[in-house]
C-alpha positions as CSV (number, residue, x, y, z in Angstrom):
1,M,85.3,133.2,74.8
2,D,86.6,130.1,73.0
3,K,85.2,129.8,69.5
4,S,85.1,126.3,69.5
5,S,82.7,126.1,72.6
6,P,78.9,125.4,71.9
7,Q,78.2,129.0,73.3
8,A,80.4,130.6,70.6
9,N,79.1,128.6,67.8
10,P,75.2,127.6,68.0
11,E,75.5,125.1,65.3
12,Q,77.8,122.9,67.6
13,V,75.3,122.4,70.4
14,I,75.7,119.0,72.1
15,Q,72.5,116.9,72.0
16,V,71.5,115.2,75.3
17,D,69.7,112.1,75.1
18,E,66.6,113.0,77.5
19,S,65.3,109.4,77.4
20,K,68.5,108.0,78.9
21,D,68.0,106.6,82.4
22,W,71.1,107.9,84.0
23,A,70.4,106.2,87.3
24,Q,70.0,102.8,85.9
25,E,73.1,103.3,83.6
26,F,75.4,104.7,86.3
27,G,73.7,103.7,89.6
28,P,76.0,100.6,90.3
29,S,79.1,102.5,89.7
30,V,77.9,105.1,92.0
31,E,77.2,102.6,94.7
32,I,81.0,101.5,94.4
33,F,82.1,105.1,94.8
34,T,79.6,105.8,97.7
35,A,81.0,102.8,99.5
36,L,84.6,103.8,99.0
37,A,83.8,107.4,100.0
38,H,84.7,106.8,103.6
39,P,88.4,106.9,104.8
40,L,88.2,103.7,106.8
41,R,86.4,101.9,104.1
42,L,89.0,103.1,101.7
43,A,91.7,102.0,103.9
44,L,90.3,98.6,104.3
45,A,90.0,98.2,100.5
46,Y,93.4,99.4,100.2
47,H,94.8,96.7,102.5
48,L,92.9,94.1,100.5
49,M,94.8,95.1,97.2
50,D,97.7,92.8,98.0
51,R,96.1,89.8,99.6
52,E,92.9,88.7,101.4
53,H,92.8,89.4,105.2
54,S,90.5,88.2,108.2
55,V,88.5,90.8,110.0
56,S,90.9,90.2,112.9
57,E,94.0,91.1,110.8
58,L,92.3,94.2,109.3
59,H,91.2,95.6,112.7
60,T,94.5,95.0,114.2
61,C,96.6,96.6,111.3
62,L,94.2,99.6,111.1
63,G,93.9,100.2,114.9
64,V,90.0,100.0,114.9
65,S,87.6,97.9,116.9
66,Q,86.6,94.6,115.3
67,P,82.8,95.6,115.3
68,L,83.7,98.8,113.4
69,A,85.8,96.9,110.8
70,S,83.0,94.3,110.4
71,H,80.5,97.1,110.0
72,H,82.4,98.8,107.3
73,L,83.4,95.5,105.6
74,R,79.7,94.7,105.3
75,I,79.1,98.0,103.4
76,L,81.9,97.1,101.0
77,L,80.3,93.7,100.7
78,D,76.8,95.1,99.9
79,A,78.3,97.5,97.3
80,N,80.3,94.5,95.5
81,V,83.7,96.0,96.4
82,V,84.7,93.0,98.3
83,E,83.7,89.3,98.8
84,R,83.7,87.2,101.8
85,E,84.7,83.4,102.3
86,T,84.2,81.6,105.7
87,H,86.7,79.1,107.0
88,G,85.1,77.7,110.1
89,R,84.5,80.7,112.3
90,V,86.9,83.0,110.5
91,N,85.6,85.4,107.6
92,V,88.3,86.3,105.1
93,Y,87.7,89.3,102.8
94,R,89.1,90.0,99.5
95,L,88.6,92.6,96.8
96,K,85.9,91.6,94.2
97,D,88.1,91.7,91.2
98,H,91.2,93.5,89.8
99,H,89.0,96.4,88.5
100,I,88.4,97.6,92.1
101,S,92.2,97.4,92.6
102,H,92.6,99.6,89.7
103,I,90.2,102.2,91.0
104,I,91.7,102.3,94.5
105,A,95.5,102.4,93.1
106,D,94.6,105.0,90.6
107,V,92.7,107.4,93.0
108,Y,95.4,106.9,95.6
109,T,98.2,107.8,93.2
110,H,96.2,110.5,91.8
111,T,95.8,112.2,95.1
112,K,99.6,111.9,96.0
113,E,100.5,113.6,92.7
114,H,98.2,116.5,93.1
C-alpha cells in the first residue's frame, strides 16, 4: 500500500465539507455534459465550432431529418450550449461561447489519442 495514501497514514485523512451543496455548485456543468452526452448532439456542436449554421445546413451535412436536428438543437439550447438567432424564417445556431468549443475539441482530441 502506498504510504502517502490516507489509508496508510490516518493523520492525512482528507476532510470533506458535508455542508457543501454539490448539486448547486456543479449542476449547471452537469447539464452541459448531459446535453453533450449524445452522439448526434455532440456532432451538432462539433459542426458549430467553426461557424454558425442553419438547421437546414446541419441536417443536410449530418444526414438526419430536419425535425430530428431541431429536436437535438433544442436540448443544446436549453442547456446553454448553443444560442439561436432568427433571420426571417431561418434559425441560425452557434456555440454559446469559446469555452464550449474548448470542451468539445479537448474531449474529441482526448478520445482520438487514447
